N, CA, C and O atoms as a Tripos MOL2 file, in Angstrom:
@<TRIPOS>MOLECULE
protein
  232   231    58     0     0
PROTEIN
NO_CHARGES

@<TRIPOS>ATOM
      1 N         -29.9690   28.2260   79.7270 N.3       1 MET1
      2 CA        -29.7410   27.9380   81.1420 C.3       1 MET1
      3 C         -31.0050   27.3180   81.7260 C.2       1 MET1
      4 O         -32.0830   27.9040   81.6310 O.2       1 MET1
      5 N         -30.8850   26.1690   82.3150 N.am      2 ALA2
      6 CA        -32.0430   25.4290   82.8190 C.3       2 ALA2
      7 C         -32.8140   26.2080   83.8710 C.2       2 ALA2
      8 O         -34.0400   26.1070   83.9210 O.2       2 ALA2
      9 N         -32.1410   26.9800   84.7120 N.am      3 SER3
     10 CA        -32.8590   27.7060   85.7590 C.3       3 SER3
     11 C         -33.8210   28.7220   85.1600 C.2       3 SER3
     12 O         -34.8940   28.9470   85.7190 O.2       3 SER3
     13 N         -33.4660   29.3360   84.0470 N.am      4 MET4
     14 CA        -34.3800   30.2690   83.3820 C.3       4 MET4
     15 C         -35.5840   29.5130   82.8310 C.2       4 MET4
     16 O         -36.7140   29.9960   82.9080 O.2       4 MET4
     17 N         -35.3410   28.3330   82.2790 N.am      5 GLY5
     18 CA        -36.4320   27.5080   81.7840 C.3       5 GLY5
     19 C         -37.3630   27.0760   82.9040 C.2       5 GLY5
     20 O         -38.5810   27.0510   82.7260 O.2       5 GLY5
     21 N         -36.7980   26.7350   84.0540 N.am      6 LEU6
     22 CA        -37.6180   26.3450   85.2000 C.3       6 LEU6
     23 C         -38.4500   27.5150   85.7060 C.2       6 LEU6
     24 O         -39.6060   27.3320   86.0870 O.2       6 LEU6
     25 N         -37.8810   28.7040   85.7140 N.am      7 GLN7
     26 CA        -38.6340   29.8830   86.1440 C.3       7 GLN7
     27 C         -39.8160   30.1320   85.2190 C.2       7 GLN7
     28 O         -40.9180   30.4300   85.6820 O.2       7 GLN7
     29 N         -39.5980   30.0140   83.9410 N.am      8 LEU8
     30 CA        -40.6760   30.1860   82.9740 C.3       8 LEU8
     31 C         -41.7400   29.1070   83.1720 C.2       8 LEU8
     32 O         -42.9370   29.3940   83.1440 O.2       8 LEU8
     33 N         -41.3030   27.8850   83.3690 N.am      9 HIS9
     34 CA        -42.2290   26.7740   83.5950 C.3       9 HIS9
     35 C         -43.0880   27.0180   84.8350 C.2       9 HIS9
     36 O         -44.3020   26.8160   84.7990 O.2       9 HIS9
     37 N         -42.4690   27.4460   85.9170 N.am     10 GLN10
     38 CA        -43.1960   27.6820   87.1610 C.3      10 GLN10
     39 C         -44.2200   28.7990   87.0130 C.2      10 GLN10
     40 O         -45.2650   28.7690   87.6630 O.2      10 GLN10
     41 N         -43.9350   29.7800   86.1710 N.am     11 ALA11
     42 CA        -44.8510   30.9050   85.9770 C.3      11 ALA11
     43 C         -45.9840   30.5830   85.0050 C.2      11 ALA11
     44 O         -46.9910   31.2920   84.9750 O.2      11 ALA11
     45 N         -45.8330   29.5380   84.2230 N.am     12 ALA12
     46 CA        -46.8190   29.2030   83.1900 C.3      12 ALA12
     47 C         -48.0570   28.5430   83.7900 C.2      12 ALA12
     48 O         -47.9990   27.9170   84.8480 O.2      12 ALA12
     49 N         -49.1750   28.7000   83.0860 N.am     13 ASN13
     50 CA        -50.4190   28.0390   83.4700 C.3      13 ASN13
     51 C         -50.4070   26.5860   83.0100 C.2      13 ASN13
     52 O         -49.6400   26.2120   82.1230 O.2      13 ASN13
     53 N         -51.2580   25.7770   83.6190 N.am     14 GLU14
     54 CA        -51.4650   24.4000   83.1740 C.3      14 GLU14
     55 C         -52.2270   24.4250   81.8610 C.2      14 GLU14
     56 O         -52.9480   25.3910   81.6120 O.2      14 GLU14
     57 N         -52.1120   23.4450   81.0300 N.am     15 PRO15
     58 CA        -51.2630   22.2740   81.1620 C.3      15 PRO15
     59 C         -49.8200   22.6130   80.8350 C.2      15 PRO15
     60 O         -49.5520   23.4400   79.9630 O.2      15 PRO15
     61 N         -48.9160   21.9910   81.5160 N.am     16 LYS16
     62 CA        -47.4960   22.2360   81.2750 C.3      16 LYS16
     63 C         -46.6930   21.0150   81.6770 C.2      16 LYS16
     64 O         -47.1250   20.1970   82.4890 O.2      16 LYS16
     65 N         -45.5340   20.9170   81.0960 N.am     17 GLU17
     66 CA        -44.5930   19.8490   81.4240 C.3      17 GLU17
     67 C         -43.2010   20.3850   81.1330 C.2      17 GLU17
     68 O         -42.9730   21.0010   80.0920 O.2      17 GLU17
     69 N         -42.2830   20.1550   82.0400 N.am     18 PHE18
     70 CA        -40.9110   20.6140   81.8460 C.3      18 PHE18
     71 C         -40.0770   19.4630   81.3110 C.2      18 PHE18
     72 O         -40.0100   18.3970   81.9220 O.2      18 PHE18
     73 N         -39.4470   19.6810   80.1750 N.am     19 ILE19
     74 CA        -38.5670   18.6900   79.5690 C.3      19 ILE19
     75 C         -37.1720   19.2990   79.5170 C.2      19 ILE19
     76 O         -36.9560   20.3000   78.8340 O.2      19 ILE19
     77 N         -36.2330   18.7050   80.2270 N.am     20 GLU20
     78 CA        -34.8620   19.2110   80.2140 C.3      20 GLU20
     79 C         -34.0950   18.5430   79.0790 C.2      20 GLU20
     80 O         -33.9780   17.3190   79.0170 O.2      20 GLU20
     81 N         -33.5820   19.3750   78.1920 N.am     21 ILE21
     82 CA        -32.7510   18.8670   77.1070 C.3      21 ILE21
     83 C         -31.3670   19.4820   77.2300 C.2      21 ILE21
     84 O         -31.1680   20.4600   77.9500 O.2      21 ILE21
     85 N         -30.4310   18.9050   76.5290 N.am     22 PHE22
     86 CA        -29.0490   19.3640   76.5790 C.3      22 PHE22
     87 C         -28.6160   19.8110   75.1980 C.2      22 PHE22
     88 O         -29.2370   19.4460   74.2000 O.2      22 PHE22
     89 N         -27.5680   20.5910   75.1350 N.am     23 GLY23
     90 CA        -27.0930   21.1420   73.8810 C.3      23 GLY23
     91 C         -27.4020   22.6290   73.8380 C.2      23 GLY23
     92 O         -27.8560   23.2150   74.8210 O.2      23 GLY23
     93 N         -27.1500   23.2200   72.6930 N.am     24 SER24
     94 CA        -27.3750   24.6560   72.5370 C.3      24 SER24
     95 C         -28.6960   24.9000   71.8130 C.2      24 SER24
     96 O         -29.4310   23.9660   71.4900 O.2      24 SER24
     97 N         -28.9770   26.1710   71.5680 N.am     25 HIS25
     98 CA        -30.2020   26.5590   70.8650 C.3      25 HIS25
     99 C         -30.3030   25.8610   69.5110 C.2      25 HIS25
    100 O         -31.3920   25.4690   69.0910 O.2      25 HIS25
    101 N         -29.1930   25.7120   68.8450 N.am     26 ASN26
    102 CA        -29.1940   25.1660   67.4870 C.3      26 ASN26
    103 C         -29.0520   23.6510   67.4060 C.2      26 ASN26
    104 O         -29.3870   23.0660   66.3760 O.2      26 ASN26
    105 N         -28.5690   23.0030   68.4540 N.am     27 ASP27
    106 CA        -28.3750   21.5560   68.3530 C.3      27 ASP27
    107 C         -29.0010   20.7570   69.4900 C.2      27 ASP27
    108 O         -28.7320   19.5650   69.6320 O.2      27 ASP27
    109 N         -29.8240   21.3970   70.2910 N.am     28 GLY28
    110 CA        -30.4650   20.6910   71.4010 C.3      28 GLY28
    111 C         -31.2480   19.4720   70.9530 C.2      28 GLY28
    112 O         -31.2500   18.4410   71.6260 O.2      28 GLY28
    113 N         -31.9150   19.5940   69.8140 N.am     29 PHE29
    114 CA        -32.6990   18.4630   69.3070 C.3      29 PHE29
    115 C         -31.8030   17.3080   68.8690 C.2      29 PHE29
    116 O         -32.2120   16.1480   68.9280 O.2      29 PHE29
    117 N         -30.5930   17.6170   68.4330 N.am     30 LEU30
    118 CA        -29.6480   16.5640   68.0450 C.3      30 LEU30
    119 C         -28.9970   15.9270   69.2690 C.2      30 LEU30
    120 O         -28.8920   14.7050   69.3680 O.2      30 LEU30
    121 N         -28.5660   16.7660   70.1880 N.am     31 VAL31
    122 CA        -27.8680   16.2830   71.3780 C.3      31 VAL31
    123 C         -28.8040   15.4660   72.2680 C.2      31 VAL31
    124 O         -28.4020   14.4440   72.8240 O.2      31 VAL31
    125 N         -30.0430   15.9160   72.3990 N.am     32 SER32
    126 CA        -30.9820   15.2530   73.3040 C.3      32 SER32
    127 C         -31.8170   14.1750   72.6280 C.2      32 SER32
    128 O         -32.5480   13.4460   73.2990 O.2      32 SER32
    129 N         -31.7160   14.0690   71.3340 N.am     33 GLY33
    130 CA        -32.3110   12.9870   70.5610 C.3      33 GLY33
    131 C         -33.6820   12.5040   70.9790 C.2      33 GLY33
    132 O         -34.6860   13.1820   70.7610 O.2      33 GLY33
    133 N         -33.7180   11.3150   71.5870 N.am     34 GLU34
    134 CA        -34.9850   10.6660   71.9290 C.3      34 GLU34
    135 C         -35.8070   11.4710   72.9270 C.2      34 GLU34
    136 O         -37.0350   11.4890   72.8350 O.2      34 GLU34
    137 N         -35.1610   12.1310   73.8690 N.am     35 THR35
    138 CA        -35.8910   12.9510   74.8380 C.3      35 THR35
    139 C         -36.6660   14.0400   74.1120 C.2      35 THR35
    140 O         -37.8430   14.2640   74.3940 O.2      35 THR35
    141 N         -36.0110   14.7090   73.1850 N.am     36 TYR36
    142 CA        -36.6300   15.7810   72.4050 C.3      36 TYR36
    143 C         -37.7670   15.2310   71.5470 C.2      36 TYR36
    144 O         -38.8650   15.7860   71.5250 O.2      36 TYR36
    145 N         -37.4940   14.1450   70.8470 N.am     37 LYS37
    146 CA        -38.4980   13.5390   69.9680 C.3      37 LYS37
    147 C         -39.7120   13.0660   70.7670 C.2      37 LYS37
    148 O         -40.8500   13.3040   70.3640 O.2      37 LYS37
    149 N         -39.4760   12.4050   71.8840 N.am     38 ASN38
    150 CA        -40.5810   11.9210   72.7160 C.3      38 ASN38
    151 C         -41.4210   13.0580   73.2740 C.2      38 ASN38
    152 O         -42.6420   12.9380   73.3700 O.2      38 ASN38
    153 N         -40.7830   14.1540   73.6420 N.am     39 ALA39
    154 CA        -41.5290   15.3040   74.1540 C.3      39 ALA39
    155 C         -42.4780   15.8440   73.0930 C.2      39 ALA39
    156 O         -43.6370   16.1330   73.3930 O.2      39 ALA39
    157 N         -42.0090   15.9840   71.8680 N.am     40 TRP40
    158 CA        -42.8690   16.4620   70.7770 C.3      40 TRP40
    159 C         -43.9730   15.4640   70.4670 C.2      40 TRP40
    160 O         -45.1190   15.8550   70.2440 O.2      40 TRP40
    161 N         -43.6390   14.1830   70.4490 N.am     41 THR41
    162 CA        -44.6450   13.1530   70.1790 C.3      41 THR41
    163 C         -45.7450   13.1900   71.2310 C.2      41 THR41
    164 O         -46.9270   13.1240   70.8960 O.2      41 THR41
    165 N         -45.3660   13.2940   72.4960 N.am     42 ASN42
    166 CA        -46.3470   13.3620   73.5800 C.3      42 ASN42
    167 C         -47.1930   14.6220   73.4970 C.2      42 ASN42
    168 O         -48.3940   14.5730   73.7640 O.2      42 ASN42
    169 N         -46.5960   15.7440   73.1350 N.am     43 TRP43
    170 CA        -47.3310   17.0000   73.0020 C.3      43 TRP43
    171 C         -48.3720   16.8970   71.8820 C.2      43 TRP43
    172 O         -49.5120   17.3290   72.0500 O.2      43 TRP43
    173 N         -47.9810   16.3320   70.7580 N.am     44 LEU44
    174 CA        -48.9160   16.1790   69.6430 C.3      44 LEU44
    175 C         -50.0540   15.2250   69.9980 C.2      44 LEU44
    176 O         -51.1970   15.4650   69.6080 O.2      44 LEU44
    177 N         -49.7650   14.1550   70.7250 N.am     45 LYS45
    178 CA        -50.8210   13.2480   71.1920 C.3      45 LYS45
    179 C         -51.7770   13.9790   72.1210 C.2      45 LYS45
    180 O         -52.9940   13.8260   72.0170 O.2      45 LYS45
    181 N         -51.2210   14.7730   73.0300 N.am     46 PHE46
    182 CA        -52.0530   15.5470   73.9460 C.3      46 PHE46
    183 C         -52.9860   16.4680   73.1690 C.2      46 PHE46
    184 O         -54.1740   16.5470   73.4820 O.2      46 PHE46
    185 N         -52.4680   17.1620   72.1670 N.am     47 LEU47
    186 CA        -53.2990   18.0730   71.3820 C.3      47 LEU47
    187 C         -54.4130   17.3320   70.6540 C.2      47 LEU47
    188 O         -55.5440   17.8140   70.6020 O.2      47 LEU47
    189 N         -54.1070   16.1740   70.0950 N.am     48 GLN48
    190 CA        -55.1360   15.3830   69.4110 C.3      48 GLN48
    191 C         -56.2230   14.9400   70.3840 C.2      48 GLN48
    192 O         -57.4090   15.0220   70.0630 O.2      48 GLN48
    193 N         -55.8370   14.4770   71.5540 N.am     49 GLU49
    194 CA        -56.8100   14.0400   72.5510 C.3      49 GLU49
    195 C         -57.6380   15.2160   73.0490 C.2      49 GLU49
    196 O         -58.8500   15.0950   73.2260 O.2      49 GLU49
    197 N         -56.9990   16.3350   73.2720 N.am     50 TYR50
    198 CA        -57.7020   17.5300   73.7330 C.3      50 TYR50
    199 C         -58.7140   17.9820   72.6910 C.2      50 TYR50
    200 O         -59.8580   18.2980   73.0210 O.2      50 TYR50
    201 N         -58.2930   18.0120   71.4450 N.am     51 GLU51
    202 CA        -59.1830   18.4250   70.3630 C.3      51 GLU51
    203 C         -60.3850   17.4890   70.2570 C.2      51 GLU51
    204 O         -61.4980   17.9490   70.0040 O.2      51 GLU51
    205 N         -60.1860   16.2160   70.4440 N.am     52 SER52
    206 CA        -61.2990   15.2720   70.3470 C.3      52 SER52
    207 C         -62.2700   15.4300   71.5190 C.2      52 SER52
    208 O         -63.4520   15.1160   71.3860 O.2      52 SER52
    209 N         -61.7810   15.9120   72.6660 N.am     53 ARG53
    210 CA        -62.6490   16.1220   73.8300 C.3      53 ARG53
    211 C         -63.4130   17.4320   73.7500 C.2      53 ARG53
    212 O         -64.6090   17.4650   74.0410 O.2      53 ARG53
    213 N         -62.7510   18.5060   73.3640 N.am     54 VAL54
    214 CA        -63.3780   19.8330   73.4420 C.3      54 VAL54
    215 C         -63.6310   20.4660   72.0850 C.2      54 VAL54
    216 O         -64.2490   21.5280   72.0140 O.2      54 VAL54
    217 N         -63.1830   19.8590   71.0320 N.am     55 GLY55
    218 CA        -63.3660   20.4270   69.7040 C.3      55 GLY55
    219 C         -62.1820   21.2790   69.3050 C.2      55 GLY55
    220 O         -61.3570   21.6720   70.1290 O.2      55 GLY55
    221 N         -62.1260   21.5450   68.0410 N.am     56 ARG56
    222 CA        -61.0090   22.3100   67.4840 C.3      56 ARG56
    223 C         -61.1310   23.7820   67.8460 C.2      56 ARG56
    224 O         -62.2200   24.3550   67.7940 O.2      56 ARG56
    225 N         -60.0080   24.3920   68.2130 N.am     57 ALA57
    226 CA        -59.9910   25.8300   68.5180 C.3      57 ALA57
    227 C         -60.2600   26.6170   67.2500 C.2      57 ALA57
    228 O         -59.8360   26.2310   66.1600 O.2      57 ALA57
    229 N         -60.9700   27.7260   67.4050 N.am     58 SER58
    230 CA        -61.2580   28.5490   66.2190 C.3      58 SER58
    231 C         -60.4590   29.8190   66.2100 C.2      58 SER58
    232 O         -60.5830   30.6200   65.2840 O.2      58 SER58
@<TRIPOS>BOND
     1     1     2 1
     2     2     3 1
     3     3     4 2
     4     3     5 am
     5     5     6 1
     6     6     7 1
     7     7     8 2
     8     7     9 am
     9     9    10 1
    10    10    11 1
    11    11    12 2
    12    11    13 am
    13    13    14 1
    14    14    15 1
    15    15    16 2
    16    15    17 am
    17    17    18 1
    18    18    19 1
    19    19    20 2
    20    19    21 am
    21    21    22 1
    22    22    23 1
    23    23    24 2
    24    23    25 am
    25    25    26 1
    26    26    27 1
    27    27    28 2
    28    27    29 am
    29    29    30 1
    30    30    31 1
    31    31    32 2
    32    31    33 am
    33    33    34 1
    34    34    35 1
    35    35    36 2
    36    35    37 am
    37    37    38 1
    38    38    39 1
    39    39    40 2
    40    39    41 am
    41    41    42 1
    42    42    43 1
    43    43    44 2
    44    43    45 am
    45    45    46 1
    46    46    47 1
    47    47    48 2
    48    47    49 am
    49    49    50 1
    50    50    51 1
    51    51    52 2
    52    51    53 am
    53    53    54 1
    54    54    55 1
    55    55    56 2
    56    55    57 am
    57    57    58 1
    58    58    59 1
    59    59    60 2
    60    59    61 am
    61    61    62 1
    62    62    63 1
    63    63    64 2
    64    63    65 am
    65    65    66 1
    66    66    67 1
    67    67    68 2
    68    67    69 am
    69    69    70 1
    70    70    71 1
    71    71    72 2
    72    71    73 am
    73    73    74 1
    74    74    75 1
    75    75    76 2
    76    75    77 am
    77    77    78 1
    78    78    79 1
    79    79    80 2
    80    79    81 am
    81    81    82 1
    82    82    83 1
    83    83    84 2
    84    83    85 am
    85    85    86 1
    86    86    87 1
    87    87    88 2
    88    87    89 am
    89    89    90 1
    90    90    91 1
    91    91    92 2
    92    91    93 am
    93    93    94 1
    94    94    95 1
    95    95    96 2
    96    95    97 am
    97    97    98 1
    98    98    99 1
    99    99   100 2
   100    99   101 am
   101   101   102 1
   102   102   103 1
   103   103   104 2
   104   103   105 am
   105   105   106 1
   106   106   107 1
   107   107   108 2
   108   107   109 am
   109   109   110 1
   110   110   111 1
   111   111   112 2
   112   111   113 am
   113   113   114 1
   114   114   115 1
   115   115   116 2
   116   115   117 am
   117   117   118 1
   118   118   119 1
   119   119   120 2
   120   119   121 am
   121   121   122 1
   122   122   123 1
   123   123   124 2
   124   123   125 am
   125   125   126 1
   126   126   127 1
   127   127   128 2
   128   127   129 am
   129   129   130 1
   130   130   131 1
   131   131   132 2
   132   131   133 am
   133   133   134 1
   134   134   135 1
   135   135   136 2
   136   135   137 am
   137   137   138 1
   138   138   139 1
   139   139   140 2
   140   139   141 am
   141   141   142 1
   142   142   143 1
   143   143   144 2
   144   143   145 am
   145   145   146 1
   146   146   147 1
   147   147   148 2
   148   147   149 am
   149   149   150 1
   150   150   151 1
   151   151   152 2
   152   151   153 am
   153   153   154 1
   154   154   155 1
   155   155   156 2
   156   155   157 am
   157   157   158 1
   158   158   159 1
   159   159   160 2
   160   159   161 am
   161   161   162 1
   162   162   163 1
   163   163   164 2
   164   163   165 am
   165   165   166 1
   166   166   167 1
   167   167   168 2
   168   167   169 am
   169   169   170 1
   170   170   171 1
   171   171   172 2
   172   171   173 am
   173   173   174 1
   174   174   175 1
   175   175   176 2
   176   175   177 am
   177   177   178 1
   178   178   179 1
   179   179   180 2
   180   179   181 am
   181   181   182 1
   182   182   183 1
   183   183   184 2
   184   183   185 am
   185   185   186 1
   186   186   187 1
   187   187   188 2
   188   187   189 am
   189   189   190 1
   190   190   191 1
   191   191   192 2
   192   191   193 am
   193   193   194 1
   194   194   195 1
   195   195   196 2
   196   195   197 am
   197   197   198 1
   198   198   199 1
   199   199   200 2
   200   199   201 am
   201   201   202 1
   202   202   203 1
   203   203   204 2
   204   203   205 am
   205   205   206 1
   206   206   207 1
   207   207   208 2
   208   207   209 am
   209   209   210 1
   210   210   211 1
   211   211   212 2
   212   211   213 am
   213   213   214 1
   214   214   215 1
   215   215   216 2
   216   215   217 am
   217   217   218 1
   218   218   219 1
   219   219   220 2
   220   219   221 am
   221   221   222 1
   222   222   223 1
   223   223   224 2
   224   223   225 am
   225   225   226 1
   226   226   227 1
   227   227   228 2
   228   227   229 am
   229   229   230 1
   230   230   231 1
   231   231   232 2
@<TRIPOS>SUBSTRUCTURE
     1 MET1         2 RESIDUE 1 A MET
     2 ALA2         6 RESIDUE 1 A ALA
     3 SER3        10 RESIDUE 1 A SER
     4 MET4        14 RESIDUE 1 A MET
     5 GLY5        18 RESIDUE 1 A GLY
     6 LEU6        22 RESIDUE 1 A LEU
     7 GLN7        26 RESIDUE 1 A GLN
     8 LEU8        30 RESIDUE 1 A LEU
     9 HIS9        34 RESIDUE 1 A HIS
    10 GLN10       38 RESIDUE 1 A GLN
    11 ALA11       42 RESIDUE 1 A ALA
    12 ALA12       46 RESIDUE 1 A ALA
    13 ASN13       50 RESIDUE 1 A ASN
    14 GLU14       54 RESIDUE 1 A GLU
    15 PRO15       58 RESIDUE 1 A PRO
    16 LYS16       62 RESIDUE 1 A LYS
    17 GLU17       66 RESIDUE 1 A GLU
    18 PHE18       70 RESIDUE 1 A PHE
    19 ILE19       74 RESIDUE 1 A ILE
    20 GLU20       78 RESIDUE 1 A GLU
    21 ILE21       82 RESIDUE 1 A ILE
    22 PHE22       86 RESIDUE 1 A PHE
    23 GLY23       90 RESIDUE 1 A GLY
    24 SER24       94 RESIDUE 1 A SER
    25 HIS25       98 RESIDUE 1 A HIS
    26 ASN26      102 RESIDUE 1 A ASN
    27 ASP27      106 RESIDUE 1 A ASP
    28 GLY28      110 RESIDUE 1 A GLY
    29 PHE29      114 RESIDUE 1 A PHE
    30 LEU30      118 RESIDUE 1 A LEU
    31 VAL31      122 RESIDUE 1 A VAL
    32 SER32      126 RESIDUE 1 A SER
    33 GLY33      130 RESIDUE 1 A GLY
    34 GLU34      134 RESIDUE 1 A GLU
    35 THR35      138 RESIDUE 1 A THR
    36 TYR36      142 RESIDUE 1 A TYR
    37 LYS37      146 RESIDUE 1 A LYS
    38 ASN38      150 RESIDUE 1 A ASN
    39 ALA39      154 RESIDUE 1 A ALA
    40 TRP40      158 RESIDUE 1 A TRP
    41 THR41      162 RESIDUE 1 A THR
    42 ASN42      166 RESIDUE 1 A ASN
    43 TRP43      170 RESIDUE 1 A TRP
    44 LEU44      174 RESIDUE 1 A LEU
    45 LYS45      178 RESIDUE 1 A LYS
    46 PHE46      182 RESIDUE 1 A PHE
    47 LEU47      186 RESIDUE 1 A LEU
    48 GLN48      190 RESIDUE 1 A GLN
    49 GLU49      194 RESIDUE 1 A GLU
    50 TYR50      198 RESIDUE 1 A TYR
    51 GLU51      202 RESIDUE 1 A GLU
    52 SER52      206 RESIDUE 1 A SER
    53 ARG53      210 RESIDUE 1 A ARG
    54 VAL54      214 RESIDUE 1 A VAL
    55 GLY55      218 RESIDUE 1 A GLY
    56 ARG56      222 RESIDUE 1 A ARG
    57 ALA57      226 RESIDUE 1 A ALA
    58 SER58      230 RESIDUE 1 A SER
C-alpha cells in the first residue's frame, strides 16, 4: 500500500527518495520495469559518488 510506504519515507532520515512502483511484492520489479531499474541505477550511482567523497564505510 503506497500510503504505508509514504509514511515510512516521511519518517526516514536523509538522504531519501520515494519511488512509487506498481505490482505486488513478488512482481513489482517486472510490472514497473524501467522505473524500478532506474531507481536502482540512480541509487548505485549515488553510493559510488558518496564513497568517492567521504571514503568507504568500515
